[in-house]
The first five atom37 places (N, CA, C, CB, O) and aatype in JSON, in Angstrom:
{
  "aatype": [12, 7, 13, 1, 1, 1, 1, 0, 10, 15, 14, 15, 10, 1, 1, 0, 15, 3, 10, 10, 15, 0, 19, 3, 0, 19, 15, 10, 15, 1, 0, 16, 13, 1, 11, 9, 11, 5, 2, 10, 13, 13, 0, 13, 9, 18, 2, 19, 10, 7, 9, 14, 10, 0, 0, 0, 7, 10, 10, 2, 14, 19, 9, 0, 7, 0, 0, 12, 0, 12, 15, 15, 19, 15, 19, 19, 15, 2, 15, 10, 10, 10, 11, 1, 17, 1, 14, 10, 11, 15, 15, 3, 17, 19, 9, 1],
  "atom_mask": [
    [1, 1, 1, 1, 1],
    [1, 1, 1, 0, 1],
    [1, 1, 1, 1, 1],
    [1, 1, 1, 1, 1],
    [1, 1, 1, 1, 1],
    [1, 1, 1, 1, 1],
    [1, 1, 1, 1, 1],
    [1, 1, 1, 1, 1],
    [1, 1, 1, 1, 1],
    [1, 1, 1, 1, 1],
    [1, 1, 1, 1, 1],
    [1, 1, 1, 1, 1],
    [1, 1, 1, 1, 1],
    [1, 1, 1, 1, 1],
    [1, 1, 1, 1, 1],
    [1, 1, 1, 1, 1],
    [1, 1, 1, 1, 1],
    [1, 1, 1, 1, 1],
    [1, 1, 1, 1, 1],
    [1, 1, 1, 1, 1],
    [1, 1, 1, 1, 1],
    [1, 1, 1, 1, 1],
    [1, 1, 1, 1, 1],
    [1, 1, 1, 1, 1],
    [1, 1, 1, 1, 1],
    [1, 1, 1, 1, 1],
    [1, 1, 1, 1, 1],
    [1, 1, 1, 1, 1],
    [1, 1, 1, 1, 1],
    [1, 1, 1, 1, 1],
    [1, 1, 1, 1, 1],
    [1, 1, 1, 1, 1],
    [1, 1, 1, 1, 1],
    [1, 1, 1, 1, 1],
    [1, 1, 1, 1, 1],
    [1, 1, 1, 1, 1],
    [1, 1, 1, 1, 1],
    [1, 1, 1, 1, 1],
    [1, 1, 1, 1, 1],
    [1, 1, 1, 1, 1],
    [1, 1, 1, 1, 1],
    [1, 1, 1, 1, 1],
    [1, 1, 1, 1, 1],
    [1, 1, 1, 1, 1],
    [1, 1, 1, 1, 1],
    [1, 1, 1, 1, 1],
    [1, 1, 1, 1, 1],
    [1, 1, 1, 1, 1],
    [1, 1, 1, 1, 1],
    [1, 1, 1, 0, 1],
    [1, 1, 1, 1, 1],
    [1, 1, 1, 1, 1],
    [1, 1, 1, 1, 1],
    [1, 1, 1, 1, 1],
    [1, 1, 1, 1, 1],
    [1, 1, 1, 1, 1],
    [1, 1, 1, 0, 1],
    [1, 1, 1, 1, 1],
    [1, 1, 1, 1, 1],
    [1, 1, 1, 1, 1],
    [1, 1, 1, 1, 1],
    [1, 1, 1, 1, 1],
    [1, 1, 1, 1, 1],
    [1, 1, 1, 1, 1],
    [1, 1, 1, 0, 1],
    [1, 1, 1, 1, 1],
    [1, 1, 1, 1, 1],
    [1, 1, 1, 1, 1],
    [1, 1, 1, 1, 1],
    [1, 1, 1, 1, 1],
    [1, 1, 1, 1, 1],
    [1, 1, 1, 1, 1],
    [1, 1, 1, 1, 1],
    [1, 1, 1, 1, 1],
    [1, 1, 1, 1, 1],
    [1, 1, 1, 1, 1],
    [1, 1, 1, 1, 1],
    [1, 1, 1, 1, 1],
    [1, 1, 1, 1, 1],
    [1, 1, 1, 1, 1],
    [1, 1, 1, 1, 1],
    [1, 1, 1, 1, 1],
    [1, 1, 1, 1, 1],
    [1, 1, 1, 1, 1],
    [1, 1, 1, 1, 1],
    [1, 1, 1, 1, 1],
    [1, 1, 1, 1, 1],
    [1, 1, 1, 1, 1],
    [1, 1, 1, 1, 1],
    [1, 1, 1, 1, 1],
    [1, 1, 1, 1, 1],
    [1, 1, 1, 1, 1],
    [1, 1, 1, 1, 1],
    [1, 1, 1, 1, 1],
    [1, 1, 1, 1, 1],
    [1, 1, 1, 1, 1]
  ],
  "atom_positions": [
    [[25.72, 71.65, 158.25], [24.85, 70.59, 158.89], [25.64, 69.76, 157.59], [22.82, 70.79, 159.05], [26.22, 70.03, 156.54]],
    [[25.16, 68.36, 158.57], [25.7, 67.22, 157.95], [24.69, 66.63, 156.98], [0.0, 0.0, 0.0], [23.54, 67.05, 157.02]],
    [[25.08, 65.62, 156.07], [24.36, 65.28, 155.07], [23.14, 64.28, 155.91], [25.36, 64.57, 153.88], [21.96, 64.36, 155.56]],
    [[23.41, 63.72, 156.6], [22.29, 62.96, 157.46], [21.16, 63.91, 158.09], [23.01, 62.17, 158.72], [19.94, 63.83, 158.08]],
    [[21.9, 64.67, 158.55], [20.84, 65.65, 159.4], [20.26, 66.4, 158.27], [21.56, 66.78, 160.62], [19.09, 66.72, 158.5]],
    [[20.7, 66.78, 157.15], [19.87, 67.61, 156.04], [19.06, 66.98, 155.51], [20.51, 68.15, 155.01], [18.16, 67.54, 154.88]],
    [[19.17, 65.45, 155.64], [18.06, 64.59, 154.52], [16.78, 64.73, 155.75], [18.64, 62.4, 153.95], [15.59, 64.84, 155.48]],
    [[17.26, 64.71, 156.88], [15.98, 64.7, 158.23], [14.87, 65.62, 158.19], [16.59, 65.12, 159.71], [13.69, 65.48, 158.53]],
    [[15.71, 66.88, 157.54], [14.8, 68.21, 157.41], [13.78, 67.97, 156.56], [15.51, 69.46, 156.87], [13.75, 67.04, 155.75]],
    [[12.74, 68.96, 156.76], [11.53, 68.67, 155.88], [12.28, 69.7, 154.48], [9.69, 69.32, 156.72], [13.29, 70.4, 154.53]],
    [[11.36, 69.44, 153.34], [11.99, 70.0, 152.11], [11.72, 71.62, 151.84], [11.42, 69.14, 150.87], [12.22, 72.28, 150.93]],
    [[10.74, 72.13, 152.92], [10.49, 73.76, 153.12], [11.82, 73.97, 153.91], [8.9, 74.3, 154.08], [12.67, 74.63, 153.31]],
    [[12.17, 73.51, 155.25], [13.57, 73.8, 155.74], [14.71, 73.58, 155.09], [13.81, 73.22, 156.74], [15.76, 74.1, 155.47]],
    [[14.65, 72.96, 154.23], [15.79, 72.43, 153.43], [15.87, 73.81, 152.51], [15.46, 70.81, 152.53], [16.93, 74.43, 152.41]],
    [[14.99, 74.12, 152.04], [15.2, 75.04, 150.8], [15.56, 76.74, 151.41], [13.57, 74.97, 149.75], [16.3, 77.6, 150.94]],
    [[14.84, 76.74, 152.42], [15.29, 77.86, 153.53], [16.4, 78.06, 153.95], [14.81, 77.79, 154.6], [16.82, 79.16, 154.31]],
    [[17.02, 76.99, 153.96], [18.83, 77.25, 154.36], [19.63, 77.23, 153.31], [19.59, 76.12, 155.29], [20.76, 77.7, 153.14]],
    [[18.77, 76.5, 152.49], [19.91, 76.87, 150.91], [19.78, 78.18, 150.66], [19.47, 76.09, 149.24], [20.75, 78.85, 150.3]],
    [[18.19, 78.85, 150.9], [18.09, 80.39, 150.36], [19.29, 81.32, 151.32], [16.23, 81.08, 150.68], [20.14, 82.08, 150.86]],
    [[19.08, 81.02, 152.66], [19.81, 81.94, 153.6], [21.25, 81.55, 153.07], [19.51, 81.67, 155.36], [22.01, 82.52, 152.99]],
    [[21.85, 80.19, 152.65], [23.38, 80.42, 152.07], [23.48, 81.28, 151.11], [24.04, 79.26, 151.51], [24.37, 82.13, 151.22]],
    [[22.57, 81.3, 149.86], [22.71, 81.98, 149.19], [22.72, 83.47, 149.3], [22.15, 81.56, 148.62], [23.42, 84.14, 148.54]],
    [[22.05, 83.96, 150.12], [21.98, 85.37, 150.66], [23.57, 85.84, 151.43], [20.59, 85.4, 151.87], [24.19, 86.9, 151.45]],
    [[23.84, 84.37, 152.07], [25.48, 84.84, 153.04], [26.42, 84.75, 151.45], [26.28, 83.12, 154.79], [27.56, 85.22, 151.46]],
    [[25.93, 84.21, 150.34], [27.01, 84.06, 149.43], [27.36, 85.61, 148.76], [26.55, 82.91, 148.27], [28.46, 86.05, 148.43]],
    [[25.95, 86.29, 148.68], [25.94, 87.64, 148.41], [26.61, 88.69, 149.11], [24.86, 87.94, 148.41], [27.43, 89.53, 148.73]],
    [[26.17, 88.49, 150.06], [26.66, 89.34, 151.36], [28.12, 89.28, 151.48], [26.05, 88.78, 152.77], [28.74, 90.34, 151.46]],
    [[28.8, 88.08, 151.6], [30.25, 87.66, 151.46], [31.04, 88.35, 150.15], [30.27, 86.01, 151.31], [32.12, 88.93, 150.23]],
    [[30.35, 88.19, 149.07], [30.87, 88.63, 147.62], [30.99, 90.45, 147.9], [29.49, 88.07, 146.12], [31.91, 91.27, 147.88]],
    [[29.53, 90.49, 148.13], [29.77, 92.38, 148.53], [30.54, 92.85, 149.29], [28.77, 93.12, 149.12], [30.94, 94.01, 149.11]],
    [[30.96, 92.11, 150.34], [31.88, 92.53, 151.47], [33.65, 92.68, 150.72], [31.72, 91.11, 152.86], [34.52, 93.51, 150.97]],
    [[33.66, 91.71, 149.92], [34.9, 91.32, 149.53], [35.19, 92.26, 148.05], [34.89, 89.58, 149.37], [36.36, 92.43, 147.71]],
    [[34.1, 92.81, 147.25], [34.31, 93.72, 146.31], [34.29, 95.04, 147.32], [33.2, 93.63, 145.06], [35.07, 95.92, 146.97]],
    [[33.83, 95.2, 148.02], [33.93, 96.5, 148.95], [35.59, 96.9, 149.5], [32.89, 96.16, 150.42], [36.11, 98.01, 149.54]],
    [[36.25, 95.38, 149.96], [37.56, 95.34, 150.37], [38.3, 95.66, 149.06], [37.96, 93.96, 151.04], [38.93, 96.71, 148.93]],
    [[38.22, 94.93, 148.31], [39.27, 94.98, 146.84], [38.87, 96.98, 146.5], [38.39, 93.36, 144.95], [39.91, 97.62, 146.34]],
    [[37.96, 97.57, 146.43], [37.63, 98.92, 146.1], [38.91, 99.76, 147.17], [35.75, 99.27, 146.52], [39.76, 100.6, 146.9]],
    [[38.59, 99.2, 148.2], [39.48, 100.0, 149.55], [41.18, 99.88, 149.32], [39.08, 99.07, 151.3], [42.11, 100.69, 149.4]],
    [[41.08, 98.42, 149.0], [42.92, 98.49, 148.65], [43.52, 98.74, 147.32], [43.64, 97.09, 148.93], [44.71, 98.63, 147.03]],
    [[42.19, 99.21, 146.28], [42.73, 99.83, 144.94], [42.83, 101.79, 145.33], [41.29, 99.34, 143.38], [43.39, 102.74, 144.78]],
    [[42.13, 101.66, 146.34], [42.42, 103.0, 146.95], [43.67, 103.56, 146.98], [42.08, 103.02, 148.18], [44.18, 104.45, 146.3]],
    [[44.28, 102.54, 148.29], [44.96, 102.55, 149.2], [46.3, 102.61, 148.27], [44.66, 101.44, 150.22], [47.14, 103.47, 148.58]],
    [[46.51, 101.96, 147.4], [47.68, 101.49, 146.22], [47.49, 102.85, 145.16], [47.22, 99.64, 145.25], [48.43, 103.54, 144.78]],
    [[46.39, 103.01, 144.86], [46.24, 104.68, 144.26], [47.28, 105.43, 144.83], [44.76, 105.54, 144.68], [48.41, 105.64, 144.41]],
    [[46.59, 105.88, 146.12], [47.28, 107.1, 147.03], [48.58, 106.87, 146.95], [46.9, 107.19, 148.61], [49.26, 107.68, 146.31]],
    [[49.19, 105.78, 147.55], [50.16, 105.72, 147.54], [51.29, 106.0, 145.76], [50.03, 104.54, 148.3], [52.35, 106.61, 145.65]],
    [[50.76, 105.53, 145.06], [51.35, 105.93, 143.82], [51.06, 107.23, 143.2], [51.04, 105.02, 142.94], [51.79, 107.72, 142.34]],
    [[49.77, 107.89, 143.75], [49.7, 109.32, 143.41], [50.81, 110.24, 143.93], [48.44, 109.83, 143.9], [51.4, 111.12, 143.3]],
    [[50.97, 109.9, 145.08], [51.79, 110.61, 146.05], [53.21, 110.01, 145.86], [51.23, 110.44, 147.57], [53.99, 110.93, 145.64]],
    [[53.75, 108.97, 145.87], [54.83, 108.38, 145.22], [55.88, 108.72, 144.45], [0.0, 0.0, 0.0], [56.95, 109.28, 144.68]],
    [[55.06, 108.0, 142.93], [55.66, 108.26, 142.14], [56.34, 109.62, 141.66], [55.07, 107.82, 141.58], [57.53, 109.58, 141.35]],
    [[55.62, 110.89, 141.58], [55.97, 111.94, 141.29], [57.32, 112.67, 142.14], [54.81, 112.54, 141.34], [58.34, 113.17, 141.68]],
    [[56.82, 112.48, 143.62], [58.02, 112.57, 144.24], [59.42, 111.97, 143.96], [57.73, 112.24, 145.24], [60.44, 112.65, 144.05]],
    [[59.42, 110.72, 143.64], [60.3, 110.13, 143.42], [61.2, 110.47, 141.88], [59.74, 108.94, 143.64], [62.41, 110.34, 141.69]],
    [[60.2, 110.92, 140.99], [60.53, 111.25, 139.69], [61.13, 112.43, 139.9], [59.46, 111.29, 138.72], [61.87, 112.73, 138.97]],
    [[61.1, 113.19, 140.74], [61.6, 114.58, 140.76], [62.64, 114.66, 141.9], [60.41, 115.64, 140.97], [63.1, 115.7, 142.37]],
    [[62.91, 113.46, 142.26], [64.12, 113.51, 143.03], [64.23, 113.87, 144.3], [0.0, 0.0, 0.0], [65.25, 114.13, 144.93]],
    [[62.55, 113.86, 144.83], [62.71, 114.35, 146.08], [62.72, 113.38, 147.48], [61.68, 115.26, 146.13], [62.86, 113.62, 148.68]],
    [[62.54, 112.32, 146.8], [62.05, 111.13, 148.04], [63.12, 110.08, 147.93], [60.35, 110.27, 147.76], [63.32, 109.38, 146.94]],
    [[63.82, 110.07, 149.12], [65.02, 108.97, 149.1], [64.58, 107.8, 148.96], [65.86, 108.89, 150.26], [63.58, 107.43, 149.58]],
    [[65.34, 106.85, 147.97], [65.08, 105.63, 147.9], [64.67, 104.5, 148.91], [65.93, 105.38, 147.44], [63.83, 103.61, 148.76]],
    [[65.59, 104.8, 150.12], [64.93, 104.03, 151.1], [63.92, 104.21, 151.66], [65.46, 103.86, 151.89], [63.17, 103.32, 152.08]],
    [[63.7, 105.76, 151.78], [62.01, 105.98, 152.1], [60.9, 105.57, 151.21], [61.68, 107.42, 152.21], [59.79, 105.24, 151.64]],
    [[61.3, 105.6, 149.68], [60.34, 104.9, 149.11], [59.89, 103.62, 149.08], [60.45, 105.07, 148.28], [58.79, 103.23, 148.69]],
    [[61.03, 102.83, 149.64], [60.69, 101.47, 149.53], [60.15, 101.27, 150.95], [0.0, 0.0, 0.0], [59.32, 100.38, 151.05]],
    [[60.47, 101.92, 152.02], [59.69, 101.39, 153.31], [58.4, 102.15, 153.07], [60.45, 101.77, 154.91], [57.53, 101.8, 153.87]],
    [[57.98, 103.15, 152.16], [56.61, 103.74, 151.8], [56.08, 102.46, 151.03], [56.64, 105.27, 150.81], [55.13, 101.83, 151.5]],
    [[56.68, 102.08, 149.85], [55.73, 101.06, 149.3], [55.54, 99.79, 150.21], [56.24, 100.6, 147.9], [54.46, 99.2, 150.09]],
    [[56.55, 99.26, 151.18], [56.61, 98.32, 152.56], [55.01, 98.5, 152.9], [57.84, 98.99, 154.02], [54.08, 97.71, 152.98]],
    [[55.11, 99.59, 153.04], [53.94, 100.1, 154.27], [52.57, 99.99, 153.47], [54.17, 101.98, 154.91], [51.54, 99.47, 153.89]],
    [[52.71, 100.43, 152.54], [51.59, 100.22, 151.32], [51.12, 98.72, 151.26], [52.27, 100.62, 149.73], [49.92, 98.45, 151.32]],
    [[51.84, 97.99, 151.16], [51.44, 96.33, 150.81], [51.18, 95.92, 152.55], [53.11, 95.16, 149.83], [50.3, 95.08, 152.69]],
    [[51.63, 96.26, 153.43], [51.23, 95.81, 154.6], [50.03, 96.39, 154.97], [52.16, 95.98, 155.52], [49.34, 95.64, 155.66]],
    [[49.43, 97.74, 154.71], [48.15, 98.0, 154.68], [47.36, 97.58, 153.75], [48.01, 99.05, 154.74], [46.19, 97.64, 154.13]],
    [[47.46, 97.19, 152.75], [46.46, 96.3, 151.87], [46.04, 94.95, 151.93], [46.84, 96.26, 150.78], [45.01, 94.46, 151.47]],
    [[47.39, 94.17, 152.85], [47.43, 93.33, 153.28], [46.4, 92.87, 154.89], [48.67, 93.4, 153.16], [45.63, 91.97, 155.22]],
    [[47.04, 94.19, 155.53], [46.0, 93.92, 156.99], [44.53, 94.49, 156.27], [46.57, 95.14, 158.79], [43.61, 93.81, 156.73]],
    [[44.24, 95.05, 155.72], [42.95, 95.49, 155.14], [42.13, 94.42, 154.6], [43.16, 96.44, 154.1], [40.9, 94.46, 154.63]],
    [[42.85, 93.43, 154.08], [42.1, 92.38, 153.47], [42.15, 91.11, 154.38], [42.65, 92.09, 152.05], [41.76, 90.05, 153.89]],
    [[42.58, 91.14, 155.62], [42.46, 90.25, 156.64], [41.18, 90.59, 157.23], [43.6, 90.28, 157.6], [40.44, 89.72, 157.69]],
    [[40.81, 92.07, 157.22], [39.45, 92.04, 158.0], [38.62, 91.79, 157.74], [39.01, 92.74, 158.4], [37.65, 92.18, 158.39]],
    [[38.46, 90.96, 156.61], [37.61, 89.99, 156.14], [37.22, 88.74, 156.85], [38.09, 89.64, 155.09], [36.14, 88.17, 156.69]],
    [[38.03, 88.43, 157.54], [37.96, 87.29, 158.5], [37.36, 87.77, 159.5], [39.17, 86.67, 158.93], [37.52, 87.03, 160.47]],
    [[36.52, 88.99, 159.82], [35.78, 89.32, 160.73], [34.06, 89.24, 160.1], [36.36, 90.74, 161.22], [33.05, 89.45, 160.77]],
    [[34.11, 88.93, 158.84], [32.39, 88.67, 158.43], [32.06, 87.74, 158.9], [31.87, 88.47, 157.06], [32.92, 86.89, 159.11]],
    [[30.7, 87.46, 159.29], [29.97, 86.33, 159.75], [28.52, 86.73, 158.73], [29.77, 86.29, 161.68], [28.05, 87.81, 158.35]],
    [[28.13, 85.37, 158.54], [26.67, 85.05, 157.97], [25.6, 85.8, 159.0], [26.36, 83.24, 157.92], [25.55, 85.71, 160.23]],
    [[24.91, 86.42, 158.26], [23.7, 87.01, 158.94], [22.76, 85.83, 159.6], [22.84, 87.89, 157.81], [22.34, 84.88, 158.93]],
    [[22.53, 85.97, 160.76], [21.25, 85.22, 161.47], [19.71, 85.43, 160.91], [21.19, 85.73, 162.99], [19.32, 86.39, 160.25]],
    [[19.2, 84.68, 161.21], [17.45, 84.67, 160.89], [17.11, 85.55, 161.51], [16.48, 83.49, 161.29], [16.62, 86.42, 160.78]],
    [[17.11, 85.84, 162.68], [16.84, 87.12, 163.5], [17.26, 88.57, 162.93], [17.58, 86.96, 164.81], [16.91, 89.61, 163.49]],
    [[17.78, 88.54, 162.16], [18.54, 89.84, 161.69], [17.97, 90.17, 160.31], [20.23, 89.63, 161.59], [18.38, 91.17, 159.72]],
    [[17.12, 89.43, 159.8], [16.45, 89.79, 158.89], [15.05, 90.39, 159.28], [16.43, 88.76, 158.1], [14.51, 89.91, 160.27]],
    [[14.38, 91.44, 158.58], [13.43, 92.25, 158.77], [12.35, 92.24, 157.32], [14.16, 93.66, 159.14], [12.69, 92.71, 156.24]],
    [[11.28, 91.72, 157.54], [10.64, 91.34, 156.6], [9.68, 92.55, 156.39], [10.08, 90.02, 156.85], [8.94, 92.92, 157.3]],
    [[9.71, 93.21, 155.06], [8.89, 94.58, 154.9], [7.83, 94.08, 153.91], [9.83, 95.98, 154.25], [6.96, 94.86, 153.51]]
  ]
}
């Protein structure tokens, strides 16, 4: 909403809009934190599998490099899924 339109709203509607913005911010922060946890899991799995195999000499360096690149691609791809996040609509709320 622009400044002029916001000024025209009644104070109660303005407060409700600000409250919904705060709820949206909390929802986005929770979604972001969830993605961070998922990305840490992906990186952890790569390291748990890759480091012992490489240390034992069972992993070709070219394959290890490709696996590391794929790990980075999976983390970035997973992070880009946050673009799908949308704010909640007022019709999505259920008053209990």
